[in-house]
Structures are given as structure tokens and as C-alpha cells.
GUKERO-392378 format. One record per residue (C-alpha): x, y, z. Coordinates in Angstrom, 3 decimals. Example, Ala and Ser with C-alpha at 12.3 -4.5 7.8 and 13.67 -1.06 7.14 Angstrom:
2
R|east|north|up
R|12.300|-4.500|7.800
R|13.670|-1.060|7.140
% end
This chain:
286
R|east|north|up
R|1.877|23.017|6.289
R|4.568|24.996|4.857
R|6.939|23.625|2.175
R|7.085|21.014|-0.431
R|6.088|17.467|-0.166
R|7.547|15.252|-2.788
R|5.756|11.819|-3.284
R|7.745|8.876|-4.924
R|6.030|6.444|-7.087
R|3.555|9.018|-8.105
R|2.418|7.513|-11.183
R|1.518|4.540|-9.261
R|-1.664|3.085|-8.508
R|-1.244|4.553|-4.767
R|0.796|7.067|-5.524
R|-1.235|9.112|-8.101
R|-4.196|8.773|-5.561
R|-1.545|10.535|-2.757
R|-1.289|13.129|-5.479
R|-4.885|13.708|-5.670
R|-5.448|13.637|-1.726
R|-2.644|16.374|-1.458
R|-3.901|18.268|-3.975
R|-7.815|18.346|-1.837
R|-5.440|19.840|0.855
R|-2.586|22.164|0.028
R|-2.038|24.188|-3.545
R|-0.766|22.463|-6.217
R|2.708|24.041|-5.994
R|3.472|22.494|-2.730
R|3.397|18.875|-4.466
R|6.136|17.313|-6.396
R|5.703|14.411|-7.915
R|8.675|11.601|-8.611
R|7.892|9.265|-11.748
R|10.836|6.978|-13.593
R|9.715|7.573|-16.741
R|8.804|10.580|-18.629
R|5.597|9.351|-20.510
R|4.359|9.735|-17.125
R|4.567|13.103|-16.435
R|1.718|14.401|-18.785
R|-1.187|13.201|-16.310
R|0.667|14.963|-12.890
R|1.414|18.102|-14.752
R|-2.073|18.569|-16.416
R|-3.125|18.947|-12.215
R|-0.223|21.534|-11.907
R|1.962|19.464|-9.735
R|6.050|19.495|-10.658
R|7.276|16.169|-11.642
R|10.821|15.399|-11.011
R|12.464|12.133|-12.296
R|14.328|9.262|-10.870
R|14.331|5.876|-10.181
R|15.200|4.154|-6.121
R|18.138|2.973|-7.349
R|19.625|6.217|-9.058
R|21.031|8.234|-5.761
R|22.279|11.185|-8.501
R|18.765|11.359|-9.543
R|17.114|10.814|-6.131
R|19.521|13.534|-4.824
R|18.167|16.231|-7.251
R|15.093|15.428|-6.623
R|15.265|16.229|-2.989
R|16.075|19.637|-3.382
R|14.097|22.087|-1.522
R|11.722|19.072|-0.316
R|10.044|19.660|3.068
R|8.309|16.360|3.205
R|8.794|12.842|1.750
R|6.474|10.227|1.307
R|8.199|7.057|0.555
R|6.040|4.737|-1.095
R|7.588|1.162|-0.776
R|9.106|-0.359|-4.309
R|7.394|-2.874|-6.340
R|9.916|-5.102|-7.006
R|9.345|-7.460|-4.204
R|12.357|-10.112|-3.717
R|14.806|-7.721|-5.166
R|16.524|-5.791|-2.667
R|13.557|-3.341|-1.922
R|15.463|-2.395|1.640
R|18.261|-1.164|-0.349
R|16.328|0.957|-2.799
R|14.384|2.428|-0.115
R|18.134|3.088|1.697
R|19.059|5.113|-1.533
R|15.804|7.561|-1.206
R|16.174|7.495|2.480
R|19.707|8.386|2.047
R|18.995|11.119|-0.348
R|16.045|12.976|1.864
R|18.653|12.807|5.085
R|21.670|14.470|2.939
R|19.148|17.000|1.454
R|18.061|17.767|4.853
R|14.165|17.567|4.668
R|11.731|17.531|7.860
R|10.181|14.335|7.658
R|10.137|10.959|5.552
R|6.814|9.202|5.840
R|6.822|5.080|4.900
R|4.327|3.068|3.584
R|4.955|0.207|5.480
R|2.457|-2.997|6.401
R|0.441|-3.459|9.330
R|1.939|-4.507|12.458
R|5.613|-4.747|10.702
R|7.818|-5.194|13.828
R|5.773|-8.053|14.815
R|4.245|-9.676|11.877
R|4.576|-13.160|10.364
R|4.189|-11.898|6.366
R|6.745|-12.706|4.289
R|6.368|-9.492|3.093
R|7.145|-7.881|6.522
R|10.851|-8.671|6.516
R|11.659|-5.818|3.924
R|9.220|-3.403|5.743
R|10.918|-4.385|8.763
R|14.042|-3.771|7.499
R|13.387|-0.221|6.162
R|11.957|0.362|9.261
R|15.330|0.341|10.921
R|16.966|2.119|8.198
R|14.533|4.841|9.016
R|14.776|4.604|12.881
R|18.838|4.887|12.433
R|18.620|7.889|9.999
R|18.015|10.314|12.659
R|14.962|11.543|10.411
R|11.669|12.524|11.778
R|9.795|9.458|10.253
R|5.875|8.517|10.050
R|5.057|4.776|9.750
R|2.000|4.328|7.881
R|1.566|0.828|8.360
R|-0.907|0.269|5.938
R|-3.233|-3.079|6.366
R|-4.506|-5.247|3.073
R|-6.165|-3.445|0.502
R|-9.836|-4.337|-0.768
R|-8.231|-4.611|-4.252
R|-6.150|-7.223|-3.355
R|-9.036|-9.408|-3.071
R|-11.435|-8.313|-5.752
R|-8.559|-7.997|-8.144
R|-9.343|-11.638|-9.904
R|-13.256|-12.393|-9.135
R|-14.005|-12.755|-13.078
R|-11.896|-15.869|-12.694
R|-13.339|-16.628|-9.141
R|-16.847|-16.372|-10.823
R|-15.394|-18.257|-13.728
R|-14.459|-20.981|-11.568
R|-16.745|-21.136|-8.804
R|-13.990|-20.902|-6.033
R|-12.398|-18.595|-4.280
R|-9.041|-20.195|-3.222
R|-7.368|-19.380|-0.213
R|-5.407|-20.941|3.112
R|-6.569|-18.213|5.496
R|-9.574|-20.916|6.632
R|-11.741|-18.804|9.143
R|-8.559|-15.756|9.887
R|-10.117|-12.539|9.158
R|-9.018|-9.614|7.038
R|-9.665|-6.011|8.133
R|-8.990|-4.334|4.373
R|-9.441|-1.098|3.468
R|-9.576|0.643|-0.178
R|-6.368|2.017|-1.803
R|-7.849|5.316|-2.041
R|-8.767|4.982|2.085
R|-5.019|4.603|2.641
R|-3.952|7.416|0.269
R|-6.242|9.993|1.849
R|-4.917|8.735|5.094
R|-0.831|9.516|3.984
R|-2.240|12.835|2.369
R|-3.766|13.754|6.117
R|-0.622|12.169|7.909
R|1.870|14.563|5.147
R|0.030|17.928|5.710
R|-0.439|17.453|9.722
R|1.609|19.892|11.987
R|2.640|16.822|14.298
R|3.149|14.146|11.430
R|5.594|11.893|12.803
R|4.766|8.701|14.620
R|3.525|5.047|13.877
R|-0.155|4.560|12.369
R|-1.731|1.272|12.408
R|-4.530|1.556|9.695
R|-6.960|-1.024|8.646
R|-10.700|-0.958|7.804
R|-13.312|-0.287|9.454
R|-15.089|-3.568|8.898
R|-13.741|-7.346|9.213
R|-14.565|-10.335|7.777
R|-13.366|-14.175|6.526
R|-13.276|-15.424|3.023
R|-16.508|-17.280|3.236
R|-18.265|-14.406|3.985
R|-16.373|-12.857|1.200
R|-17.327|-15.488|-1.129
R|-20.859|-15.245|0.052
R|-20.632|-11.748|-1.210
R|-19.318|-11.605|-4.291
R|-22.044|-14.889|-5.003
R|-24.808|-12.206|-4.022
R|-23.610|-9.887|-6.164
R|-22.893|-11.787|-9.209
R|-26.150|-13.912|-8.847
R|-23.228|-16.908|-9.948
R|-22.331|-20.013|-7.165
R|-19.285|-19.009|-5.562
R|-17.574|-20.429|-2.452
R|-14.476|-20.139|-0.752
R|-11.991|-23.020|-1.148
R|-9.674|-23.434|2.016
R|-6.597|-25.637|1.262
R|-2.805|-25.751|2.802
R|-0.409|-22.946|1.990
R|1.397|-25.518|-0.165
R|-1.431|-26.697|-2.165
R|-2.465|-22.813|-3.026
R|1.362|-21.363|-3.842
R|1.355|-24.883|-6.619
R|-2.201|-23.516|-7.949
R|-0.866|-20.226|-8.250
R|2.649|-21.676|-9.769
R|0.568|-23.666|-12.522
R|-1.506|-20.699|-13.372
R|1.848|-19.237|-14.973
R|2.421|-16.749|-11.677
R|6.059|-15.939|-10.851
R|7.359|-17.990|-7.552
R|7.908|-14.843|-6.044
R|4.591|-13.565|-6.352
R|2.789|-17.271|-5.490
R|4.874|-17.204|-2.811
R|3.960|-13.732|-1.202
R|-0.056|-14.424|-2.450
R|0.173|-17.806|-0.418
R|2.005|-16.847|2.139
R|-0.175|-14.029|3.155
R|-3.523|-16.162|2.832
R|-1.921|-18.586|5.339
R|-1.150|-16.050|7.777
R|-4.127|-14.405|7.613
R|-5.232|-17.809|9.287
R|-3.167|-16.407|12.239
R|-5.019|-12.992|12.798
R|-1.907|-11.211|10.694
R|-4.468|-8.857|8.741
R|-6.939|-8.217|10.860
R|-6.949|-4.918|13.198
R|-9.117|-2.041|14.347
R|-10.383|0.867|11.889
R|-10.156|3.180|14.537
R|-6.852|5.041|13.208
R|-7.484|5.436|9.693
R|-11.005|6.468|10.428
R|-9.485|9.319|12.818
R|-7.227|10.092|9.780
R|-10.066|10.418|6.644
R|-12.673|11.350|9.605
R|-14.958|8.642|8.558
R|-15.315|4.968|7.853
R|-13.590|3.165|5.452
R|-14.641|2.445|1.845
R|-17.287|-0.726|2.579
R|-15.531|-3.806|1.268
R|-18.746|-4.758|-0.437
R|-18.607|-1.873|-2.384
R|-15.174|-2.888|-3.474
R|-17.109|-5.863|-4.354
R|-19.916|-4.099|-6.305
R|-17.505|-1.905|-8.231
R|-15.015|-4.864|-8.988
R|-17.841|-6.757|-10.621
R|-19.737|-3.832|-12.933
% end
């Protein structure tokens, strides 16, 4: 493709990986990184990437950041429960005013009919994108391996991985897999469309716990409970109410199949199977 690609949230966990994936596909002078803080600029500038500044709620900064941009990757905001749709609207409006050719958005698996509470903001943002008149690529990312491996230390210490998903299956991929897929779409000749993205292999939490036990050499089992019980445990551990609700709700909806899907679309974009979830377990416990 020709023209510059702007990656929002470029210093975040996903955004930084998207930048790296883009740099493997296009010259550095085609990649522009949007960050909020000046201290986040140096690592990106060291890669030859132009850095522009602005937050999702800063309309003048967003307008300036969009100048000369052909395609935008809008990475969904991290402030769950704090008017994410309104923040996303600011980015969409700035992109439209600047005449960009495409907006890609990191949504959630089957956002239009997902029961997850997280899907509500994504549906709202997808509706805004649809009404914008812009060509759009919806990157409906499934669950991340890292969502499940981030707290394995505590799970091994307690001997239990807790959840409310019953025998529901997950089809996650690694953050790097989703980043690589986003880059592939952004440089595609025909990028617009809806991409349901998930990992190549599915499993339930009992299988996940068994793998954690095998790799760690410690007794670890899956402890299933109600959504209300799970949320209360998260609250008692000191998590904010919105985070406790999000985690418990997502686990409960996994029981209904909301986080299981085919990995075919992701595999097609990255040209390989997704990162094995077992590898992510090993990496987290290394």
C-alpha cells in the first residue's frame, strides 16, 4: 500500500507489537505512532517511526495527528466503563475530517451478538464506524492467551485456577498473533471487512489447569463457581468493581461458547497456526 499508517495506543502492549509487525512489512517512514506521553516516544523513534501525540479525548490533538494519514488502527481504549465509545468517537471523527482511506478497529469476537459485557462498548463503536461512511476493517479479536496466563503465580500458590466457565471452551491467541493479523490487514490491498479472529486450538479451563500443573510440577486444579462468587473473590482481592465485573462476566459467558471460534481467519492473515496456548503457559512460568 501507499501512504502512512497511524497506530493509536502505540506504546501499549498491543500497539507496540503492531508497530513491530508493520515494520516487517513496510518502510519505517510509512508508520506513525500515536502516544499520550512524551516519555513513550523514545523507543518508537529509535525504530525510525514518526511519533505524534494525543489522547482519545483531545480533539485538536487528534485532528493534527491525522494529517497526511491514509489508514488508521484504532486500538480500543483501556478505560473500560469510562465512556470508551465517546473516546472512540473522537478518533473516528478526526479520521473522517482528515479524509483517511480506512479505519481498522480492534473489536471483540462476534461483537454483534456476543453476550459479554465487554461487547457493549465494541458494538457501540462498530455502529459509529458504520455510520461514519468510512471504509472500515473490524478486527474482532478473541480472548488473549495472556488474559489467562497473567496471574498463574497466584494460581500455583493457591493450587487453584478459579472461574465460572464450567466446561465452556476458549479459543485464544497470543497478543503478538493479533498484532501480526492487524498489520496484515492494514497493508492489504483490500482491507475493509469483518475479521472474526481466534486461536487455532480450543480448550476448557480444566484442561488449562492440568497443563499449568504439568509445566509447574505443582498441584493445580480448576475450581468452578458461580459468576457472583467469582466476582466476590476478585473484589475481596482488591480489584476495582469494574474489573471484577468484567472478569467474572467474561468467564461466565465463556460457558455459553462466547469465547470459542474457528482459527481459520487468523491463520489466513498470519500464514501459520496461532501461538500454541501451551507455549504461552510455559513462557509465563519460565
